[in-house]
N, C-alpha and C positions, 0 to 999 in steps of 0.2 A: 290386167291390172294387178292381180294378186302376185304375179311373178316379179314385176318391177318393185312392188312394195316389199316383198321378201328380200330381194337383193339389196335394195337401198337400206332396209332396216338392219340387215346383218352387217353391212358395211359400217353403219352408224354405231352398232354395238362394238365392233372391233375398234373403231376410232375412240369411242368413249372408254373402253377398257384400257387402252394404252395411255390415254390422257389421265385417267384416274389412277393408274398404277404409278405414273411418274410423279403425280402430285401427292401420293400417299406418303406420309412421313415415316411410317413404320408398319410393323406386322405384329399382331397380337392374337395368338391362338389360331383356331381353325376357321374363323369367320373373317374372310378377306373380301372386302367389297368388290374390287375389280374382277376377281375370279367368280364371285357369285353373280355379278352382272352378266358376264360372258356366258356362263353355263345356264343361268336361269332364263335368259331372254334369247340368246343366240339360237338354240334349237327351235324355238317357236317361230322365228322368222324364216328359218330353213323350211319348216313345215308349211309356212305360208307360200313358199315358192312352189311346192309340190301339190298343194291342195287349195281349193277355193275357200273363200271365207264362209260360204254356205256349208261346205262339207265339214269345216272345223267346228262350226256352231252345232251342226247335227251330231258331231262326235261328242260334244259336251253334253247334249241331251241324252244320247245313248249311254254315256258313262253315268249320268245321273240315274237313269233307269237301272243300270247294272248294279249300282251301289245299293239300291233298294230291293233288288231282286232276291227272292227266295225260291229255289227250285221246288222244295216240298210244299210251300204254301201255294205256288202257282199251279202245281199239279193237283192239289186237293181242290182248289177253286174250279179248275177245268173239269174235274170228275163230277163235281156237284152240278155244274152248268149242263154238262152232257146228260146227266141223269134226269134233271128237270126237263130239259128239252125233249128227251126221248119219252118221258112219261106223258107230257102234254100231247105229243104227236100220237102216242098209242091211244090216248083218250079220244082221238079224232078232233082235236082242238088246234088246228094249224096257226090260228091267229095268236093264241097264247104261247104256242111253241116259238113263234117268231119273236114275240115280246121277250121271252126268256133269252133267246139268242142275241137280240139287240142289246140286252143289258149285261151280256157276258163280258168278262174282262179280257178275253183273248180275241184279238182282231181277226184271226183266221177262222175262228168259230163263227163270228158275226158274218164273215164273207161266205162261208160254205153252207151254213145251216139253211138258208133259203133254197139252196139247190136240193137238199134232202127233202124239204117240204114239197118242192115241185116234182119230186120223184125222178130226179135225174138217175141215169144208170150208174152202176158202180164204176165203170170205166171212165165215164165223163167226169164224175166226181173226183176220181183219183187224178185225172189229167189236170183238172182245174186246180186241185190242191197242190199238185207238184209244181205248177207254174207259179202260183201265189207264194208257196213256201220258198221256192228258189229266189224270187225277187226279194223277199223279206230277209232271207239269210245272206244274200249277196250284199245288201245294204249294211247289215251288221258287220260283215267281214271287212267292208271298206272302212268302217269306223275303227275296227280293231287294227287295221293296217296303219292308220294314222298314229296310234300309240306305239305300235311296233317300230315304225319308222323313227319316232322320237327316241325310242330306246337305242336304236342304232346310231342316231346322230349325236346324242349327248356325249358318248366317249370320244367321238371324232372331234367334236367341238372342244372337248377338254384337251385333245392333242394339239389343236390350234393354239389354245391358250398356253400350253406347255412350250410350244415353239416360240411364241411371242415372249414368254418369260426368259427363255434361254438366250434369245437375241438381245433382249435388254440387259441380261446379266453379262454377256460378253462385251456389249457396247460400253457398259459403265463399270468395268473392272477397276478403274482408277477411282471411282466414286463409291466409297464403302457404304455410304448412307443408302444407296440404291440396291445394294446386293441383297438385302433382306426382302424388300418388296418384289424384286425380280425373281428370286428363288421361290417365294411364296406363290407368285402367279404361276410359275412353271410346275410346281408340285401340286398345288391345291386344285388347279383346273382339271388335272387328271383324276384326282380324288373325287371332286364334285361330279364330274361326268359319269364316273362308274357308279357312284351312289345314286345319282338321279336315274340312271338307266335301269339299274338292278333293284333299286329300292322304291321306285315310284312308277315309271312308265311301263315296265314289264308286268308288275302286279296288276296295274289298271287294265292293260291289254288282256291279261288273263281273265279278269272279271267279265269283260265283254265276250271273250271266247267261251267261257262257261255258259253265259246266257245264249250264245249262238247255238251251242250244242243242245241246250235244253229246248230251244225253239224248234230245232230239227226233230227232236224226239216228240215234242208236243204236236207238231204237224202230222207226224205219222199216227199218233194216237187219235187225233181228231178225225183224220181221214178214215181210219178203220172203224172208229166208233160210229160215224155217220153212215158208213156203208152197212154196218150191222143194224142200225136203227132203221135205215131205209128198207132193208130186207125183212123187217119184222122180227128180228131175233130177240130173245129175252134180254132185258136190261141187265141181268146178271152177267151176260157175256160182255157187255160194255164195261161193267165194273171190273171184270176179270182182267181187262187190258191194263188196269192200273194196279194189278197185283192183289186185288181182293178175291178171296175164295168164294165160290158159288154158295157155300154153306153159311155165309155170314147173313145176319139179319137184314132183310130188305128194308129200305126206307119206306116211309109212309106213302110217298108218291107211288112207289111200285105196288104197294098193297092195294091202293085205290084203283090201279089199273086192272087188277084182278089176276 
């Protein structure tokens, strides 16, 4: 269904672009409605051909999370959650440790922490973490691919508009009133396509890429931290994973553990 919708939608955009260009009486500045219609809407329908509506909606959600994402804040929150979880587990309070894990902001920590409480072996914990992390990162990369594809499609759609403009220009050489709109469509479609690809879609794809890389790093940190906690290592070793020196002052939770 989404394939047919994308094809018909893109065909309708092409038809509307040509009709609007022919009815446009002139050209003023860089804002030309026919070119804006083609480049603004055309790539979206092409994306509908390649991706389901559910995937596109999930991409919007992932992009929203990427816009709000801060690597430093996320890592600091993860460090605090792991420290609290480890402290409760060291006290011999598994129920409280699980409560800390369930309230954690990182979904992978919520998934893996119960395994540490159940005293899974390091190998089992690492295998589970690897599978869960792979699934999560693969989903994020698919969302990144949507925006990357739009960045590739936008200049190509601009070239389509340029071709339409040149055809109209050659067809209406005798009609001087149509030369301006035809030339505007030919040139501005290429301009809009390049600006949209390099000024919008690629930077947005880069935001998701940065969050994907951070998710991979966080997965490794969580896995190693839970292995250390499960082996009964000092919580200072867990903090050292995040770049804290062992000589820094221990939090109150660590002091209470003894």
